[in-house]
C-alpha positions in Angstrom: 0.0 0.0 0.0 1.1 3.5 -0.8 1.0 5.9 2.2 1.6 9.5 2.8 5.3 8.9 3.6 5.9 7.1 0.4 7.1 8.4 -3.0 5.7 6.8 -6.2 8.3 6.6 -8.9 7.0 5.4 -12.3 9.4 2.9 -14.0 11.1 4.4 -17.0 10.9 2.8 -20.4 14.4 1.3 -20.1 13.7 0.0 -16.6 10.5 -1.7 -17.9 12.3 -3.2 -20.9 15.2 -4.4 -18.8 12.8 -5.9 -16.2 10.8 -7.8 -18.9 14.0 -9.1 -20.4 15.4 -10.3 -17.1 12.1 -12.0 -16.0 12.0 -13.8 -19.4 15.6 -14.9 -19.0 15.0 -16.3 -15.5 11.9 -18.2 -16.6 13.5 -19.5 -19.7 17.0 -20.6 -18.7 18.0 -22.9 -15.7 20.6 -20.6 -14.3 23.7 -22.2 -12.7 26.6 -20.4 -11.2 30.4 -20.9 -11.1 33.3 -18.7 -9.8 37.1 -18.5 -10.0 39.5 -16.3 -8.1 42.1 -14.7 -10.4 45.5 -13.3 -9.4 46.1 -10.2 -11.5 49.8 -9.8 -10.6 50.8 -10.9 -14.1 48.4 -8.4 -15.7 49.7 -5.6 -13.4 53.3 -6.2 -14.7 52.2 -5.1 -18.2 49.6 -2.6 -17.0 51.8 -0.7 -14.7 54.7 -0.6 -17.2 52.5 1.0 -19.9 49.7 2.8 -18.1 51.2 6.3 -18.4 52.2 6.0 -22.0 48.9 4.3 -22.8 46.9 7.2 -21.3 49.0 9.7 -23.1 48.5 8.0 -26.4 44.9 6.8 -26.1 43.4 9.6 -23.9 41.9 7.2 -21.3 43.1 4.9 -18.5 44.0 1.3 -19.1 41.8 -0.7 -16.8 41.6 -4.5 -16.1 38.4 -4.9 -18.3 40.2 -5.1 -21.7 42.5 -7.8 -20.3 39.6 -9.8 -19.0 37.7 -9.3 -22.3 40.7 -10.5 -24.3 41.2 -13.5 -22.0 37.5 -14.5 -22.4 37.7 -14.2 -26.2 40.8 -16.4 -26.3 39.2 -18.9 -23.9 36.1 -19.2 -26.1 38.3 -20.5 -28.9 38.9 -23.6 -26.6 35.3 -23.8 -25.4 33.2 -22.7 -28.3 29.8 -23.7 -26.8 30.2 -20.8 -24.4 29.7 -18.5 -27.4 26.3 -19.8 -28.5 22.6 -19.1 -28.5 19.7 -21.5 -27.8 17.1 -21.7 -30.5 14.4 -24.1 -29.3 16.0 -27.5 -29.0 19.2 -26.6 -30.9 22.4 -24.9 -29.8 23.6 -22.3 -32.4 27.4 -22.1 -31.9 28.7 -18.8 -33.3 32.0 -18.7 -35.2 32.6 -15.1 -34.3 32.6 -13.3 -30.9 30.4 -10.2 -30.6 31.2 -9.2 -27.0 28.6 -7.3 -25.1 29.7 -5.0 -22.3 27.0 -4.0 -19.8 27.1 -0.2 -19.1 25.3 1.5 -16.2 23.5 4.7 -17.1 24.0 6.5 -13.9 21.6 4.2 -12.0 18.8 4.8 -14.6 19.2 1.5 -16.4 21.6 -0.6 -18.4 22.7 -0.8 -22.0 24.8 -3.5 -23.5 26.9 -2.2 -26.4 28.7 -4.8 -28.5 32.3 -5.1 -29.6 31.9 -6.7 -33.0 34.3 -9.4 -34.2 36.3 -9.3 -30.9 38.0 -12.6 -31.8 40.0 -10.6 -34.4 41.0 -7.7 -32.2 44.1 -7.3 -29.9 44.1 -5.9 -26.4 44.6 -2.2 -27.4 41.9 -2.3 -30.0 39.4 -3.9 -27.6 40.3 -1.3 -25.0 39.6 1.5 -27.5 36.3 0.1 -28.5 35.1 -0.5 -24.9 35.9 3.0 -24.0 34.2 4.5 -27.0 31.1 2.4 -26.7 30.8 3.0 -22.9 31.2 6.8 -23.4 28.6 7.0 -26.1 26.2 4.7 -24.2 26.3 7.1 -21.2 25.7 10.1 -23.5 22.9 8.2 -25.3 24.7 8.3 -28.7 24.6 4.7 -29.6 22.8 3.5 -32.7 20.3 0.6 -32.3 22.6 -1.9 -34.1 25.4 -1.2 -31.6 23.3 -2.7 -28.7 21.9 -5.7 -30.5 23.1 -9.2 -31.4 25.9 -10.0 -28.8 27.1 -13.6 -28.4 28.6 -13.3 -24.9 28.2 -10.6 -22.2 30.4 -9.1 -19.5 28.9 -7.3 -16.5 31.5 -5.0 -14.9 30.3 -4.8 -11.4 33.7 -4.7 -9.8 34.0 -1.0 -10.6 31.4 -0.4 -7.8 33.2 -2.6 -5.3 31.1 -5.8 -5.5 33.0 -9.0 -4.6 30.5 -11.6 -5.9 27.7 -11.0 -8.4 25.2 -13.5 -9.9 24.2 -11.8 -13.1 21.2 -12.8 -15.2 21.9 -14.3 -18.6 21.3 -12.0 -21.6 19.0 -14.1 -23.7 19.4 -15.9 -26.1 23.0 -16.2 -25.0 24.1 -19.1 -22.7 26.5 -17.3 -20.3 27.4 -14.0 -18.7 30.5 -13.2 -16.6 30.6 -10.6 -13.8 34.0 -9.0 -13.2 34.0 -8.3 -9.5 36.2 -6.0 -7.5 40.0 -6.5 -7.6 41.6 -6.0 -4.2 45.0 -6.5 -2.7 45.2 -9.6 -0.5 47.8 -12.1 0.7 48.4 -15.1 -1.6 50.7 -18.1 -1.6 53.4 -17.8 -4.3 56.0 -20.3 -5.5 59.6 -19.0 -5.5 62.2 -19.9 -8.1 63.8 -22.5 -5.8 60.4 -24.3 -5.4 59.6 -23.1 -2.0 56.5 -21.0 -1.1 56.0 -17.6 0.4 53.2 -15.1 1.1 52.9 -12.0 -1.1 50.4 -9.2 -1.6 48.7 -9.4 -5.0 45.7 -7.9 -6.7 43.0 -10.6 -6.6 39.4 -10.7 -7.8 36.5 -13.0 -8.6 35.2 -13.8 -12.1 31.6 -15.1 -11.5 29.7 -16.7 -14.4 26.0 -17.5 -14.7 25.3 -20.1 -17.3 22.5 -22.0 -18.9 22.4 -25.6 -17.8 20.7 -26.6 -21.0 23.7 -25.8 -23.1 26.4 -27.6 -21.2 27.3 -29.0 -17.7 29.4 -27.9 -14.8 32.7 -29.4 -16.0 32.5 -27.4 -19.2 31.7 -24.2 -17.4 34.4 -24.7 -14.8 37.1 -25.6 -17.3 36.2 -22.5 -19.4 36.7 -20.3 -16.3 39.9 -22.1 -15.5 41.2 -21.3 -19.0 40.3 -17.6 -18.6 42.1 -17.6 -15.3 45.2 -19.3 -16.8 45.3 -16.8 -19.7 45.1 -13.8 -17.3 47.7 -15.2 -15.0 50.3 -16.4 -17.5 50.0 -14.6 -20.9 52.7 -12.1 -21.9 50.5 -9.1 -22.0 53.3 -6.7 -22.7 53.3 -8.1 -26.3 49.8 -6.8 -26.7 50.7 -3.2 -25.7 
């Protein structure tokens, strides 16, 4: 009941559309949930070495999101069913990666602009496109075709400090990853002589909601393990 101390706020068009899409997704897909913890020390080696020159050249800061995006795209090559859509009783596996990046519109709703053909783009190109799309999304300057037809979605909740987010799948896709907050914490590290020690590293969760109709837990878990491996071991300096 609405009382004298309440305020009635009509839902905006984008809020109504988002709500309908999310309700339909939850009623359509049996959502399952998997999480890995990623040590971003390897990413920081390349990021810290180039962040000043990168910002000077590109005009924006180099965040963790382009690294995560590139790792997801590379991991999809090993687990192609992650990059698929369900069409009735068939799984349509896409041979390209159109990567959706959920963008918050100052708490007024979400848009999911799409990085087209992300499988053919290196880290710097992905970073440029994410920055451009996010900027134009917030200023409402995206065209309709720039927010349609993604094959896999990332929800970047970590920028707000969340540590574990269970996002809702963006239908008809079969998975969505939330990039949660990256914080410095103690981790066990192996030294060159084979012994172990404690070090302070940047660590964060990658949390994935996935459609249990498309694959099972082992496939989802091994995909996330591959994303983690790429982030923790790839020579990122070669991309910058």
